[in-house]
N, C-alpha and C positions, 0 to 999 in steps of 0.2 A: 234527818238523809234519807231517801227515798228503800223502802226497799226494795229487794229485786227478788221478781217471780220467776221461779225454775221453773219451767216445763216441766211436765210430769214426762215425757220420753228419757231427756235430759233427766229427771231425777230419781232414775232407775236404772241410767247406764251409771252416775254418780256414786251411789246410796250414802251421804251423806259422805263425802270426800268433799277437798275443798278441790284439787288437781284431779286431772282427767291422762290415763297417756295417748299418743297420738293414734290411737285404730280406735280408739274408744270414743273421738273429738272425731277421728273419721268418720265411723257409727250414727254421730251427732247432730253432722254438716251435709248428712249422703258425700259424701269425697274420700278420693284411693288414699289413703296412708302413704302413698306418692305422693301424692297432689301436694300435699299438707307437709308436707316434706322439704318438696320441692320450693313451697312458698320459701318455708320459711327460711332456705339455705338460698331462694335470692334475693326479700328485703326482710328478711329480720322475721318475720312475721304473719301467717294468716288469718289475714283478715282482720286484723289490727292486729290479731290477741297475737301477745307475746309471750312466749312460754315460760317453764322455771328448769335448769338444769339439771337432773340429781343424779348420779355415775352413770352416763351418756346417757341421760333418757332426756324426751320432753317431757312436761308434766303440764298442763294446758289447765288455769284455774277456769271452772265452771261457774266465776257467777261474772267472766266476761266475755264466755260462750252465750248462756244466759239471755245477758245485755243483744247479742248477738238472733241470736232467733225468737226477742220478741219486739225486732225490728231496731235497735242501738247503736251504736260503733257506728 
């Protein structure tokens, strides 16, 4: 299985966590938080990434974000 390369800027945001919150996701992909939430509400995902709901919050998987930023997904 190929190892996922996490871009430096995303690694700094994630700080060794597996999931990041919506504000951090927005910062990583250079989009407003509300844009991320709107895409999720309309389609159930944002840029093809599906979040995990924890306590009413959306947590986005860092590995999937890394794939997106590296040109995948």
